[in-house]
KELUMMAR-447113 format. One record per residue (C-alpha): residue in one letter; x, y, z. Coordinates in Angstrom, 1 decimal, always signed. Last residue first. Layout:
<drenses>
residu:A, xx:X, yy:Y, zz:Z
...
</drenses>
This chain:
<drenses>
residu:X, xx:+5.3, yy:+21.9, zz:-8.6
residu:X, xx:+3.5, yy:+20.1, zz:-5.8
residu:X, xx:+4.7, yy:+16.4, zz:-6.1
residu:X, xx:+8.4, yy:+17.0, zz:-6.4
residu:X, xx:+10.2, yy:+13.7, zz:-7.2
residu:X, xx:+13.4, yy:+15.6, zz:-8.2
residu:X, xx:+14.9, yy:+19.0, zz:-7.3
residu:X, xx:+18.0, yy:+20.3, zz:-9.2
residu:X, xx:+18.9, yy:+23.3, zz:-7.0
residu:X, xx:+21.9, yy:+21.3, zz:-5.6
residu:X, xx:+20.1, yy:+21.4, zz:-2.1
residu:X, xx:+17.0, yy:+19.9, zz:-3.7
residu:X, xx:+19.1, yy:+17.2, zz:-5.4
residu:X, xx:+20.7, yy:+16.2, zz:-2.1
residu:X, xx:+17.3, yy:+16.2, zz:-0.4
residu:X, xx:+15.8, yy:+13.9, zz:-2.9
residu:X, xx:+19.0, yy:+11.7, zz:-3.0
residu:X, xx:+18.8, yy:+11.2, zz:+0.8
residu:X, xx:+15.1, yy:+10.2, zz:+0.5
residu:X, xx:+16.0, yy:+8.0, zz:-2.5
residu:X, xx:+18.7, yy:+6.1, zz:-0.5
residu:X, xx:+16.3, yy:+5.7, zz:+2.5
residu:X, xx:+13.6, yy:+4.3, zz:+0.3
residu:X, xx:+16.0, yy:+1.9, zz:-1.3
residu:X, xx:+17.0, yy:+0.6, zz:+2.1
residu:X, xx:+13.4, yy:+0.3, zz:+3.0
residu:X, xx:+12.9, yy:-1.8, zz:-0.2
residu:X, xx:+15.7, yy:-4.2, zz:+0.7
residu:X, xx:+14.8, yy:-4.4, zz:+4.3
residu:X, xx:+11.3, yy:-5.7, zz:+3.4
residu:X, xx:+8.7, yy:-3.2, zz:+4.6
residu:X, xx:+6.5, yy:-2.0, zz:+1.8
residu:X, xx:+3.9, yy:-4.8, zz:+1.9
residu:X, xx:+3.9, yy:-4.7, zz:+5.7
residu:X, xx:+0.7, yy:-2.9, zz:+6.4
residu:X, xx:-0.3, yy:-5.1, zz:+9.4
residu:X, xx:-1.6, yy:-8.2, zz:+7.6
residu:X, xx:-5.3, yy:-9.1, zz:+7.3
residu:X, xx:-6.8, yy:-12.3, zz:+5.9
residu:X, xx:-10.6, yy:-12.4, zz:+5.5
residu:X, xx:-12.3, yy:-15.7, zz:+5.1
residu:X, xx:-15.5, yy:-14.7, zz:+7.0
residu:X, xx:-15.7, yy:-11.3, zz:+8.6
residu:X, xx:-14.7, yy:-10.8, zz:+12.3
residu:X, xx:-11.7, yy:-8.5, zz:+11.9
residu:X, xx:-13.3, yy:-7.0, zz:+8.8
residu:X, xx:-15.9, yy:-5.3, zz:+10.9
residu:X, xx:-13.3, yy:-2.9, zz:+12.4
residu:X, xx:-14.3, yy:-2.7, zz:+16.1
residu:X, xx:-10.8, yy:-3.2, zz:+17.5
residu:X, xx:-9.5, yy:-0.4, zz:+15.3
residu:X, xx:-6.7, yy:-1.3, zz:+12.9
residu:X, xx:-3.4, yy:+0.6, zz:+13.4
residu:X, xx:-4.2, yy:+2.2, zz:+11.1
residu:X, xx:-7.6, yy:+3.4, zz:+10.0
residu:X, xx:-9.1, yy:+2.6, zz:+6.7
residu:X, xx:-7.3, yy:-0.7, zz:+6.3
residu:X, xx:-4.1, yy:-1.9, zz:+4.6
residu:X, xx:-2.5, yy:-5.3, zz:+4.0
residu:X, xx:-5.8, yy:-6.9, zz:+3.0
residu:X, xx:-6.6, yy:-10.4, zz:+1.8
residu:X, xx:-10.3, yy:-11.0, zz:+0.9
residu:X, xx:-12.2, yy:-14.2, zz:+0.3
residu:X, xx:-15.3, yy:-15.6, zz:-1.3
residu:X, xx:-17.1, yy:-12.3, zz:-2.0
residu:X, xx:-20.8, yy:-13.0, zz:-2.4
residu:X, xx:-20.5, yy:-15.4, zz:+0.4
residu:X, xx:-22.9, yy:-13.6, zz:+2.7
residu:X, xx:-20.2, yy:-13.0, zz:+5.4
residu:X, xx:-17.7, yy:-11.8, zz:+2.8
residu:X, xx:-20.2, yy:-9.4, zz:+1.2
residu:X, xx:-21.2, yy:-8.0, zz:+4.6
residu:X, xx:-17.6, yy:-7.4, zz:+5.5
residu:X, xx:-16.9, yy:-5.8, zz:+2.1
residu:X, xx:-19.8, yy:-3.4, zz:+2.6
residu:X, xx:-18.8, yy:-2.5, zz:+6.2
residu:X, xx:-15.2, yy:-1.9, zz:+4.9
residu:X, xx:-16.0, yy:+0.6, zz:+2.2
residu:X, xx:-12.7, yy:-0.1, zz:+0.3
residu:X, xx:-10.3, yy:+2.4, zz:-1.3
residu:X, xx:-10.0, yy:+3.8, zz:+2.3
residu:X, xx:-7.4, yy:+1.2, zz:+3.1
residu:X, xx:-4.8, yy:+2.2, zz:+0.5
residu:X, xx:-2.7, yy:+0.0, zz:-1.8
residu:X, xx:-2.1, yy:-3.6, zz:-0.8
residu:X, xx:-5.8, yy:-4.6, zz:-1.3
residu:X, xx:-6.8, yy:-8.1, zz:-2.6
residu:X, xx:-10.4, yy:-9.1, zz:-3.4
residu:X, xx:-11.4, yy:-12.7, zz:-4.3
residu:X, xx:-14.7, yy:-13.1, zz:-6.3
residu:X, xx:-17.1, yy:-15.9, zz:-5.3
residu:X, xx:-20.1, yy:-14.5, zz:-7.2
residu:X, xx:-18.7, yy:-12.3, zz:-10.0
residu:X, xx:-18.6, yy:-8.6, zz:-9.4
residu:X, xx:-21.3, yy:-6.0, zz:-10.3
residu:X, xx:-22.9, yy:-6.3, zz:-6.8
residu:X, xx:-19.4, yy:-5.5, zz:-5.3
residu:X, xx:-19.6, yy:-2.2, zz:-7.3
residu:X, xx:-22.8, yy:-1.1, zz:-5.7
residu:X, xx:-21.9, yy:-2.3, zz:-2.2
residu:X, xx:-18.5, yy:-0.5, zz:-2.3
residu:X, xx:-15.0, yy:-1.2, zz:-3.6
residu:X, xx:-14.3, yy:+2.2, zz:-5.1
residu:X, xx:-14.6, yy:+3.7, zz:-1.6
residu:X, xx:-12.1, yy:+6.5, zz:-2.4
residu:X, xx:-11.1, yy:+6.2, zz:-6.1
residu:X, xx:-12.4, yy:+9.5, zz:-7.5
residu:X, xx:-11.6, yy:+11.4, zz:-4.3
residu:X, xx:-8.0, yy:+10.1, zz:-4.7
residu:X, xx:-6.3, yy:+7.3, zz:-3.0
residu:X, xx:-3.7, yy:+5.9, zz:-5.5
residu:X, xx:-4.6, yy:+2.8, zz:-7.5
residu:X, xx:-3.2, yy:-0.7, zz:-7.0
residu:X, xx:-6.2, yy:-2.7, zz:-6.0
residu:X, xx:-6.4, yy:-6.4, zz:-6.9
residu:X, xx:-9.6, yy:-8.1, zz:-8.1
residu:X, xx:-9.7, yy:-11.9, zz:-8.5
residu:X, xx:-12.1, yy:-13.9, zz:-10.6
residu:X, xx:-12.5, yy:-10.9, zz:-12.9
residu:X, xx:-15.2, yy:-10.6, zz:-15.6
residu:X, xx:-17.9, yy:-8.3, zz:-14.2
residu:X, xx:-15.7, yy:-6.0, zz:-12.2
residu:X, xx:-13.3, yy:-5.6, zz:-15.1
residu:X, xx:-16.0, yy:-4.9, zz:-17.6
residu:X, xx:-17.5, yy:-2.3, zz:-15.1
residu:X, xx:-14.2, yy:-0.6, zz:-14.7
residu:X, xx:-13.6, yy:-0.4, zz:-18.4
residu:X, xx:-11.0, yy:-2.9, zz:-19.7
residu:X, xx:-7.3, yy:-3.0, zz:-20.7
residu:X, xx:-6.1, yy:-6.3, zz:-22.0
residu:X, xx:-3.4, yy:-8.8, zz:-20.9
residu:X, xx:-3.1, yy:-12.5, zz:-21.8
residu:X, xx:-3.0, yy:-12.2, zz:-25.6
residu:X, xx:-1.0, yy:-9.0, zz:-25.2
residu:X, xx:-1.4, yy:-5.3, zz:-24.4
residu:X, xx:+1.6, yy:-3.7, zz:-22.7
residu:X, xx:+2.7, yy:-1.9, zz:-25.8
residu:X, xx:-0.5, yy:+0.1, zz:-26.0
residu:X, xx:+0.0, yy:+1.8, zz:-22.6
residu:X, xx:-3.4, yy:+3.0, zz:-21.3
residu:X, xx:-3.8, yy:+6.0, zz:-19.0
residu:X, xx:-7.0, yy:+6.2, zz:-17.0
residu:X, xx:-6.4, yy:+2.7, zz:-15.7
residu:X, xx:-8.2, yy:-0.5, zz:-15.5
residu:X, xx:-6.3, yy:-3.7, zz:-16.3
residu:X, xx:-7.7, yy:-7.2, zz:-17.2
residu:X, xx:-5.1, yy:-9.9, zz:-16.7
residu:X, xx:-5.2, yy:-13.6, zz:-17.7
residu:X, xx:-3.7, yy:-16.0, zz:-15.2
residu:X, xx:-1.1, yy:-18.8, zz:-16.1
residu:X, xx:+1.0, yy:-18.4, zz:-13.0
residu:X, xx:+3.6, yy:-16.5, zz:-15.1
residu:X, xx:+0.7, yy:-14.1, zz:-16.1
residu:X, xx:+0.1, yy:-13.4, zz:-12.4
residu:X, xx:+3.8, yy:-12.6, zz:-11.8
residu:X, xx:+3.8, yy:-10.2, zz:-14.8
residu:X, xx:+0.4, yy:-8.6, zz:-13.7
residu:X, xx:+1.8, yy:-7.8, zz:-10.3
residu:X, xx:+4.7, yy:-5.9, zz:-11.9
residu:X, xx:+2.2, yy:-4.0, zz:-14.0
residu:X, xx:+0.1, yy:-3.1, zz:-11.0
residu:X, xx:+3.1, yy:-2.0, zz:-9.1
residu:X, xx:+4.4, yy:+0.2, zz:-11.9
residu:X, xx:+1.1, yy:+1.8, zz:-12.8
residu:X, xx:-2.0, yy:-0.1, zz:-13.7
residu:X, xx:-4.6, yy:+1.0, zz:-11.2
residu:X, xx:-7.4, yy:-1.5, zz:-10.7
residu:X, xx:-6.1, yy:-4.9, zz:-11.6
residu:X, xx:-8.5, yy:-7.6, zz:-12.6
residu:X, xx:-7.0, yy:-11.1, zz:-12.4
residu:X, xx:-8.7, yy:-13.7, zz:-14.6
residu:X, xx:-8.5, yy:-17.4, zz:-14.0
residu:X, xx:-6.8, yy:-19.8, zz:-16.5
residu:X, xx:-4.2, yy:-20.9, zz:-14.0
residu:X, xx:-5.2, yy:-19.9, zz:-10.4
residu:X, xx:-5.8, yy:-23.2, zz:-8.8
residu:X, xx:-8.0, yy:-22.9, zz:-5.6
residu:X, xx:-8.1, yy:-25.2, zz:-2.6
residu:X, xx:-11.4, yy:-25.2, zz:-0.6
residu:X, xx:-10.6, yy:-24.8, zz:+3.1
residu:X, xx:-9.9, yy:-27.2, zz:+5.9
residu:X, xx:-7.9, yy:-29.7, zz:+3.9
residu:X, xx:-7.2, yy:-33.4, zz:+4.5
residu:X, xx:-4.5, yy:-36.0, zz:+3.8
residu:X, xx:-3.5, yy:-39.6, zz:+4.6
residu:X, xx:-7.0, yy:-40.3, zz:+6.0
residu:X, xx:-8.1, yy:-41.2, zz:+9.6
residu:X, xx:-6.7, yy:-37.9, zz:+10.9
residu:X, xx:-5.3, yy:-37.9, zz:+14.4
residu:X, xx:-1.7, yy:-37.0, zz:+13.4
residu:X, xx:-3.0, yy:-34.6, zz:+10.8
residu:X, xx:-5.0, yy:-32.7, zz:+13.4
residu:X, xx:-2.2, yy:-32.6, zz:+15.9
residu:X, xx:-1.8, yy:-28.9, zz:+16.9
residu:X, xx:+1.1, yy:-28.5, zz:+14.5
residu:X, xx:-0.9, yy:-29.9, zz:+11.6
residu:X, xx:-3.7, yy:-27.4, zz:+12.1
residu:X, xx:-1.3, yy:-24.5, zz:+12.5
residu:X, xx:+0.3, yy:-25.6, zz:+9.1
residu:X, xx:-3.1, yy:-25.7, zz:+7.5
residu:X, xx:-3.9, yy:-22.2, zz:+8.8
residu:X, xx:-0.7, yy:-20.8, zz:+7.5
residu:X, xx:-1.0, yy:-22.4, zz:+4.1
residu:X, xx:-4.5, yy:-21.2, zz:+3.5
residu:X, xx:-4.3, yy:-22.4, zz:-0.1
residu:X, xx:-6.1, yy:-20.0, zz:-2.4
residu:X, xx:-6.4, yy:-17.1, zz:+0.1
residu:X, xx:-2.7, yy:-17.6, zz:+1.0
residu:X, xx:-1.8, yy:-17.6, zz:-2.7
residu:X, xx:-3.6, yy:-14.2, zz:-3.1
residu:X, xx:-1.7, yy:-12.8, zz:-0.1
residu:X, xx:+1.6, yy:-14.0, zz:-1.6
residu:X, xx:+0.6, yy:-12.5, zz:-5.0
residu:X, xx:+0.1, yy:-9.1, zz:-3.4
residu:X, xx:+3.2, yy:-9.7, zz:-1.3
residu:X, xx:+5.4, yy:-9.9, zz:-4.3
residu:X, xx:+3.8, yy:-6.9, zz:-6.1
residu:X, xx:+4.4, yy:-4.8, zz:-3.0
residu:X, xx:+8.0, yy:-5.9, zz:-2.7
residu:X, xx:+8.8, yy:-5.5, zz:-6.4
residu:X, xx:+7.4, yy:-1.9, zz:-6.7
residu:X, xx:+8.6, yy:-0.7, zz:-3.3
residu:X, xx:+11.1, yy:+2.0, zz:-3.9
residu:X, xx:+9.5, yy:+3.7, zz:-6.9
residu:X, xx:+7.8, yy:+7.0, zz:-6.0
residu:X, xx:+9.5, yy:+8.3, zz:-2.9
residu:X, xx:+7.9, yy:+11.7, zz:-2.3
residu:X, xx:+9.1, yy:+15.3, zz:-2.5
residu:X, xx:+7.3, yy:+18.4, zz:-1.2
residu:X, xx:+8.6, yy:+21.7, zz:-2.4
residu:X, xx:+8.0, yy:+24.8, zz:-0.2
residu:X, xx:+7.1, yy:+27.8, zz:-2.3
residu:X, xx:+4.7, yy:+29.1, zz:+0.4
residu:X, xx:+1.6, yy:+28.7, zz:-1.9
residu:X, xx:+3.0, yy:+25.3, zz:-2.8
residu:X, xx:+3.2, yy:+24.2, zz:+0.8
residu:X, xx:-0.5, yy:+25.2, zz:+1.3
residu:X, xx:-1.3, yy:+23.1, zz:-1.8
residu:X, xx:+0.7, yy:+20.2, zz:-0.5
residu:X, xx:-1.1, yy:+19.9, zz:+2.8
residu:X, xx:+1.0, yy:+16.9, zz:+3.8
residu:X, xx:-0.4, yy:+13.6, zz:+5.1
residu:X, xx:-1.8, yy:+12.8, zz:+1.6
residu:X, xx:+1.8, yy:+12.1, zz:+0.3
residu:X, xx:+1.5, yy:+8.5, zz:-0.8
residu:X, xx:+4.9, yy:+7.2, zz:-2.0
residu:X, xx:+6.5, yy:+7.1, zz:+1.4
residu:X, xx:+9.2, yy:+8.9, zz:+3.5
residu:X, xx:+7.7, yy:+12.3, zz:+2.5
residu:X, xx:+10.4, yy:+14.9, zz:+2.2
residu:X, xx:+9.5, yy:+18.5, zz:+3.1
residu:X, xx:+11.7, yy:+21.4, zz:+2.0
residu:X, xx:+12.2, yy:+25.0, zz:+3.1
residu:X, xx:+10.6, yy:+25.1, zz:+6.5
residu:X, xx:+11.6, yy:+28.3, zz:+8.4
residu:X, xx:+8.1, yy:+29.6, zz:+8.9
residu:X, xx:+7.1, yy:+26.8, zz:+11.4
residu:X, xx:+3.8, yy:+28.0, zz:+13.0
residu:X, xx:+1.9, yy:+28.8, zz:+9.8
residu:X, xx:+3.2, yy:+25.6, zz:+8.1
residu:X, xx:+2.0, yy:+23.6, zz:+11.1
residu:X, xx:-1.4, yy:+25.1, zz:+11.1
residu:X, xx:-1.8, yy:+24.6, zz:+7.3
residu:X, xx:-1.1, yy:+20.9, zz:+7.7
residu:X, xx:+1.9, yy:+18.5, zz:+8.1
residu:X, xx:+0.4, yy:+15.2, zz:+9.4
residu:X, xx:+2.8, yy:+12.6, zz:+10.8
residu:X, xx:+2.6, yy:+9.5, zz:+8.6
residu:X, xx:+6.0, yy:+9.3, zz:+7.0
residu:X, xx:+7.6, yy:+12.7, zz:+7.6
residu:X, xx:+10.9, yy:+14.4, zz:+6.8
residu:X, xx:+11.4, yy:+18.1, zz:+7.5
residu:X, xx:+14.2, yy:+20.4, zz:+6.4
residu:X, xx:+14.6, yy:+24.0, zz:+7.5
residu:X, xx:+14.2, yy:+23.4, zz:+11.2
residu:X, xx:+13.2, yy:+26.3, zz:+13.4
residu:X, xx:+10.8, yy:+24.3, zz:+15.5
residu:X, xx:+10.0, yy:+21.0, zz:+13.8
residu:X, xx:+9.7, yy:+19.3, zz:+17.2
residu:X, xx:+7.4, yy:+22.0, zz:+18.8
residu:X, xx:+5.2, yy:+22.1, zz:+15.7
residu:X, xx:+4.7, yy:+18.3, zz:+15.6
residu:X, xx:+4.2, yy:+17.8, zz:+19.4
residu:X, xx:+0.4, yy:+18.0, zz:+19.6
residu:X, xx:+0.1, yy:+15.6, zz:+16.6
residu:X, xx:+2.1, yy:+12.8, zz:+18.3
residu:X, xx:+5.6, yy:+12.3, zz:+16.8
residu:X, xx:+7.1, yy:+8.8, zz:+16.5
residu:X, xx:+10.7, yy:+7.5, zz:+16.4
residu:X, xx:+12.1, yy:+11.0, zz:+16.4
residu:X, xx:+15.3, yy:+11.7, zz:+14.4
residu:X, xx:+17.3, yy:+14.9, zz:+14.8
residu:X, xx:+19.8, yy:+15.6, zz:+12.0
residu:X, xx:+22.3, yy:+18.4, zz:+11.7
residu:X, xx:+23.1, yy:+18.6, zz:+8.0
residu:X, xx:+23.8, yy:+16.9, zz:+4.7
residu:X, xx:+26.1, yy:+14.1, zz:+5.9
residu:X, xx:+23.6, yy:+13.3, zz:+8.6
residu:X, xx:+21.1, yy:+12.5, zz:+5.9
residu:X, xx:+23.2, yy:+9.7, zz:+4.5
residu:X, xx:+24.3, yy:+8.7, zz:+8.0
residu:X, xx:+20.7, yy:+7.7, zz:+9.0
residu:X, xx:+21.6, yy:+4.0, zz:+8.9
residu:X, xx:+19.5, yy:+0.9, zz:+8.5
residu:X, xx:+18.7, yy:-2.0, zz:+10.9
residu:X, xx:+17.7, yy:+0.0, zz:+13.8
residu:X, xx:+13.9, yy:+0.5, zz:+13.5
residu:X, xx:+14.5, yy:+2.4, zz:+10.3
residu:X, xx:+11.5, yy:+3.1, zz:+8.1
residu:X, xx:+9.0, yy:+2.3, zz:+10.8
residu:X, xx:+11.0, yy:+4.2, zz:+13.4
residu:X, xx:+11.6, yy:+7.5, zz:+11.6
residu:X, xx:+8.6, yy:+9.5, zz:+12.6
residu:X, xx:+9.3, yy:+13.2, zz:+12.7
residu:X, xx:+12.7, yy:+13.3, zz:+10.9
residu:X, xx:+14.1, yy:+16.8, zz:+11.5
residu:X, xx:+16.9, yy:+18.3, zz:+9.5
residu:X, xx:+18.6, yy:+21.5, zz:+10.7
residu:X, xx:+21.1, yy:+23.2, zz:+8.4
</drenses>
């Protein structure tokens, strides 16, 4: 059985092992695959793993031997799952590997907006403290989170894990999700409509999938409904935000700060308006990437294929 990994580098730049997959078949791993090489590299392979390489109708038509597609991520929008379904090809994703890592960086980004630790450290290292007439100084307003309200849009596993950390910091949580879990409600955590969340949150964090209904959910209209001075965090999907609208709101001061691990086009384009917006922190889509979570991802990918081969498939997104 031939197994092709189209873009394995970001999952395993050399600190993990492909041996789990190699135990299941003949494995070829490509670091990256440009679009014009996808069909050639899949060839007659039965098993295909992809992270960000697009598998569309054209690829399915040209590669009739495909029997299973494993997505090396939670989001699976890179695969035409409906075409796969018509061809009885199951597509499996990795739903749970990064819950703790993503919730951790969500709070880390929020704390960075509140304290600008990196910027203050760079200021000290270049001599600003040495030359300061006072015993301390700060270059940005410093923000205490206790008592403030965190609005979480999308209250699945990551949203819930983020809420627990925020509650430990003394924050109240408003959650917006189409599916409410009664047992999660408490004195410091309530569900709310989207408009209620937008109007009452000091911080808004995005944890929803990218669907037609959520694309551009942070836009000029919804930003106008938010508190003045709100902070926005996005560790989910870049297209959830209309970037021109957020940049305008940051520059006007309507939004105090934003911290983003994802943007609409990755790698980020040089003309992205958020690169020059006021008080905007951007990291290069690293929320998922601690070695611990990548190791879990690898294990689940191997398990997905093992279960498929045993005719007991799991994590199938196009049943």
